[in-house]
C-alpha positions as CSV (number, residue, x, y, z in Angstrom):
1,X,64.7,246.0,232.1
2,X,62.2,243.3,232.8
3,X,59.4,242.6,230.1
4,X,56.3,243.3,231.7
5,X,54.1,242.5,228.5
6,X,52.2,239.5,229.9
7,X,51.2,241.3,233.2
8,X,50.3,244.2,231.3
9,X,48.1,242.1,228.9
10,X,46.3,240.6,232.0
11,X,45.6,244.2,233.1
12,X,44.1,245.3,229.9
13,X,41.9,242.0,229.9
14,X,40.4,242.5,233.4
15,X,39.8,246.2,232.6
16,X,37.9,245.6,229.5
17,X,36.1,242.3,230.4
18,X,35.8,242.3,234.3
19,X,33.8,245.1,235.8
20,X,35.0,246.0,239.3
21,X,32.8,244.7,242.3
22,X,32.3,248.1,243.8
23,X,30.8,249.3,240.5
24,X,28.6,246.0,240.2
25,X,27.2,246.4,243.6
26,X,26.2,249.8,243.0
27,X,24.1,248.6,239.7
28,X,22.5,245.8,242.1
29,X,21.6,248.3,244.3
30,X,20.1,250.6,241.8
31,X,18.2,247.5,240.1
32,X,16.9,247.1,243.6
33,X,15.3,250.3,243.9
34,X,13.6,250.7,240.4
35,X,10.1,249.9,240.0
36,X,9.0,246.2,239.0
37,X,8.3,246.3,235.3
38,X,9.8,249.6,234.7
39,X,12.1,250.2,231.5
40,X,14.8,251.3,234.1
41,X,14.6,248.0,235.6
42,X,14.8,246.0,232.6
43,X,17.9,248.2,231.5
44,X,19.5,247.4,234.6
45,X,19.0,243.7,234.4
46,X,20.2,243.5,231.0
47,X,23.4,245.4,232.1
48,X,23.8,243.1,234.9
49,X,23.4,240.0,232.6
50,X,26.0,241.4,230.5
51,X,28.5,242.1,233.1
52,X,28.1,238.5,234.3
53,X,28.5,237.1,230.6
54,X,31.5,239.1,229.7
55,X,33.2,238.0,232.9
56,X,32.8,234.5,232.2
57,X,33.6,234.7,228.7
58,X,36.6,237.3,228.9
59,X,34.9,239.3,226.1
60,X,34.6,243.1,226.3
61,X,32.1,244.7,228.4
62,X,31.2,247.0,225.7
63,X,31.6,247.2,222.0
64,X,33.5,250.5,222.6
65,X,36.3,249.5,224.5
66,X,37.4,253.2,224.5
67,X,40.5,255.1,224.9
68,X,43.1,253.1,226.9
69,X,44.4,255.9,229.5
70,X,47.3,254.7,231.6
71,X,48.7,256.2,234.9
72,X,52.1,254.8,235.6
73,X,53.9,255.5,239.0
74,X,57.4,254.2,238.4
75,X,60.7,254.4,240.2
76,X,63.0,256.6,238.9
77,X,65.2,253.7,237.8
78,X,62.7,252.2,235.3
79,X,63.5,252.8,231.7
80,X,60.3,255.1,230.8
81,X,60.8,254.8,226.9
82,X,61.0,250.7,227.3
83,X,58.0,250.7,229.4
84,X,56.2,253.0,226.8
85,X,57.2,250.4,224.1
86,X,55.8,247.6,226.2
87,X,52.4,249.2,226.9
88,X,51.9,250.1,223.1
89,X,53.1,246.6,222.1
90,X,50.7,245.1,224.6
91,X,47.7,247.4,223.4
92,X,48.4,246.0,220.1
93,X,48.4,242.4,221.3
94,X,45.3,243.0,223.4
95,X,43.6,244.0,220.2
96,X,44.5,241.0,218.2
97,X,43.1,238.9,221.1
98,X,40.0,241.0,220.9
99,X,40.1,242.1,224.5
100,X,40.1,245.7,222.9
101,X,38.3,246.5,219.6
102,X,40.2,248.8,216.8
103,X,39.4,252.3,217.9
104,X,42.4,254.7,217.0
105,X,41.0,256.5,213.9
106,X,43.1,259.3,212.0
107,X,41.1,262.6,212.7
108,X,42.0,263.8,209.2
109,X,41.7,260.6,207.0
110,X,39.1,258.7,209.0
111,X,41.4,255.7,208.6
112,X,41.5,253.3,211.6
113,X,45.0,251.9,212.4
114,X,43.3,248.3,213.2
115,X,45.5,248.1,216.3
116,X,44.4,250.8,218.8
117,X,47.8,252.4,218.1
118,X,47.9,255.8,217.1
119,X,50.0,258.8,218.0
120,X,51.7,259.8,221.3
121,X,48.1,260.5,222.5
122,X,46.5,257.2,221.7
123,X,46.9,255.1,224.1
124,X,47.4,257.8,226.5
125,X,50.1,257.2,229.0
126,X,50.6,259.5,232.0
127,X,54.3,259.1,233.9
128,X,54.7,259.6,237.6
129,X,57.9,259.1,239.7
130,X,57.3,256.6,242.5
131,X,58.7,257.4,245.7
132,X,58.9,253.7,246.4
133,X,60.3,250.7,244.5
134,X,56.5,249.7,243.6
135,X,55.5,249.8,240.0
136,X,51.9,250.7,239.9
137,X,50.1,251.2,236.8
138,X,46.1,252.1,236.8
139,X,44.1,251.8,233.5
140,X,40.9,253.5,232.5
141,X,39.0,252.5,229.3
142,X,37.1,255.7,228.3
143,X,34.3,255.1,226.1
144,X,33.6,257.6,223.3
145,X,29.8,257.8,224.3
146,X,30.4,259.2,227.8
147,X,33.2,261.0,226.7
148,X,31.0,263.3,224.4
149,X,28.9,264.2,227.3
150,X,31.7,265.5,229.2
151,X,31.5,269.4,229.9
152,X,33.4,272.3,231.0
153,X,32.0,275.6,232.7
154,X,33.6,278.7,232.8
155,X,32.3,280.5,236.0
156,X,30.4,282.7,237.0
157,X,27.6,281.6,234.4
158,X,24.8,283.9,234.0
159,X,22.7,281.4,232.4
160,X,22.7,278.8,235.4
161,X,23.4,281.8,237.8
162,X,26.3,280.1,239.0
163,X,29.0,282.1,240.8
164,X,32.4,281.2,241.9
165,X,31.7,279.0,244.7
166,X,30.6,275.4,245.7
167,X,27.0,276.3,244.9
168,X,28.2,277.0,241.3
169,X,30.0,274.0,241.2
170,X,26.9,272.3,242.1
171,X,24.8,273.9,239.5
172,X,27.1,273.3,236.8
173,X,27.4,269.5,237.5
174,X,23.7,269.1,237.5
175,X,23.3,271.0,234.3
176,X,26.1,268.5,232.8
177,X,24.0,265.5,233.9
178,X,20.6,267.1,232.8
179,X,22.0,268.0,229.1
180,X,23.3,264.3,228.8
181,X,19.6,263.1,229.2
182,X,20.9,259.5,229.9
183,X,23.4,259.7,226.6
184,X,26.6,258.4,227.5
185,X,25.1,255.2,228.8
186,X,23.5,256.0,232.4
187,X,23.8,255.2,235.1
188,X,27.1,256.6,235.4
189,X,29.9,258.4,237.8
190,X,31.0,261.9,237.5
191,X,34.7,263.0,238.0
192,X,34.8,266.8,238.8
193,X,37.7,269.2,238.5
194,X,37.3,272.6,240.1
195,X,40.1,275.0,238.9
196,X,43.2,274.7,236.8
197,X,43.4,275.7,232.9
198,X,41.2,274.2,230.3
199,X,43.7,271.5,229.8
200,X,44.6,270.5,233.3
201,X,41.1,270.8,234.7
202,X,39.9,268.0,231.9
203,X,43.2,265.9,232.9
204,X,42.1,266.1,236.9
205,X,38.5,265.4,236.0
206,X,39.5,262.1,234.7
207,X,42.4,261.3,237.1
208,X,40.0,261.5,240.1
209,X,38.0,258.7,238.7
210,X,41.0,256.5,239.8
211,X,39.4,256.8,243.3
212,X,37.6,254.0,244.9
213,X,33.9,254.2,244.1
214,X,33.2,253.6,247.9
215,X,35.7,256.1,249.3
216,X,35.0,259.5,251.0
217,X,36.6,262.9,250.1
218,X,39.2,263.8,252.4
219,X,37.7,267.3,252.2
220,X,34.9,267.3,254.3
221,X,33.1,270.1,252.3
222,X,33.8,268.2,248.9
223,X,32.6,265.0,250.6
224,X,29.0,266.8,251.4
225,X,29.1,268.1,247.8
226,X,29.7,264.7,246.1
227,X,26.9,263.1,247.9
228,X,24.5,266.0,247.3
229,X,25.5,266.1,243.5
230,X,24.7,262.4,243.4
231,X,21.6,262.8,245.2
232,X,20.1,265.6,243.5
233,X,21.2,264.0,239.9
234,X,19.1,261.0,240.7
235,X,16.2,263.3,241.4
236,X,16.2,264.4,237.7
237,X,14.4,261.1,236.6
238,X,16.5,260.5,233.8
239,X,17.3,257.1,234.9
240,X,19.2,254.2,233.1
241,X,19.7,254.9,229.5
242,X,17.5,258.0,229.7
243,X,14.3,255.9,230.1
244,X,13.3,257.3,233.2
245,X,13.9,256.1,236.9
246,X,15.9,256.6,240.0
247,X,19.3,255.9,238.9
248,X,20.8,258.4,236.8
249,X,24.4,258.9,238.6
250,X,25.9,256.1,240.8
251,X,28.6,258.3,242.4
252,X,30.7,261.6,242.3
253,X,34.3,262.3,242.8
254,X,35.7,265.9,243.0
255,X,39.0,267.4,243.2
256,X,40.1,270.7,243.3
257,X,43.3,272.3,241.7
258,X,45.0,275.8,241.9
259,X,43.8,278.2,239.1
260,X,44.5,281.7,238.0
261,X,42.7,284.6,239.4
262,X,41.1,285.3,236.3
263,X,39.9,281.7,235.6
264,X,37.3,279.4,237.5
265,X,36.8,276.4,235.6
266,X,34.3,273.5,236.5
267,X,34.9,270.3,234.4
268,X,32.9,267.2,234.3
269,X,34.2,263.9,233.1
270,X,31.3,261.5,232.6
271,X,31.9,257.8,232.9
272,X,29.2,255.3,231.8
273,X,28.0,252.3,233.8
274,X,30.7,250.3,232.3
275,X,33.3,252.1,234.9
276,X,36.2,250.3,233.6
277,X,39.3,250.8,235.7
278,X,41.8,248.5,237.0
279,X,45.3,248.8,238.9
280,X,48.3,246.5,238.8
281,X,51.0,246.5,241.4
282,X,54.2,244.9,241.1
283,X,56.6,244.7,244.0
284,X,59.6,242.7,243.0
285,X,58.6,239.4,241.5
286,X,54.8,239.5,242.8
287,X,52.2,241.0,241.0
288,X,48.7,242.3,242.3
289,X,45.7,243.5,240.5
290,X,43.0,245.5,242.0
C-alpha cells in the first residue's frame, strides 16, 4: 500500500494552522456588525489578526490543538490497519513539528504521552467504505474548551418546557448556548443531533460539523430551524468570548437519526471560532485539499 504520510502531514498542518475561508469570512462579517470600540469588536479583531499570523507562519491557531478526529472514506481495497498506522505516525510527526501540541493525557495517571498518541480513541479514527476509488479523509481538531460546553438533553424536559418536537430541540439548543455564556471561545458553531442513543447522538453531532458552513440543510424544516437557532442565539447578547455583543453563534448544523421509542435525545456539540476542519481527497496520484 502507498505511504500517505506526507499527504496526511499536510492535512494536519492545514487544519491546525490555516482557518478555512468560509469560517474567516463569517468572523469578518461578525466584526463589521459589532459596535465600534466595544470589547466584542476588540476580541474579533484580535482573533482575525491571529488567523492571519498563524496562516503566514504555519503555527497552530490555538494553543489547544484539540483531539484529532479523522473521518476516513476508503475503497475496500485499502489496508485499514496500515492506513491507521500511517495516520497515527503522522500525528506523532505533526507533534514533533509543532503543528500539534501534546494533548494525549492518561485519564488515571495524568501523564502526557508527549506525542498525541494515546489509546485507540486518541487520535479518533472513523472508517467508512467508499463506493468509489477515491480516498477522502476529513480532519477535525476538537478543542477541549468547546468540548467542555457540549450538552445532551433527554426530552421531554420539564425545566425547559421542551417537548419531543422541533420546538423542544430549539429550546434545548438555546439553553446549551446560554449555559456556556461564552465559554468554549465564542463565537462558535453548533452541531446538533436529534435522536439516536446517547453515544450515537454525540457521534452524529460532531460528524454534522463536517458540512460546509455555507451549505443548506436538505430537510426544509431543519434548514429553517438551523437559521432560527443561530439568529436567536445571537439575540442572547453573550457575544465574542462572553464580552457581550451580537456574535455568539456563527452557524448551526442539524442532523436527525433514528431512535428508540423510549428515548428522544438532543445532543449539542459546540465548536469554537477556531473551526478547524479540512478534507483531503486522493484520486490516483492526485491530491486535493479543501
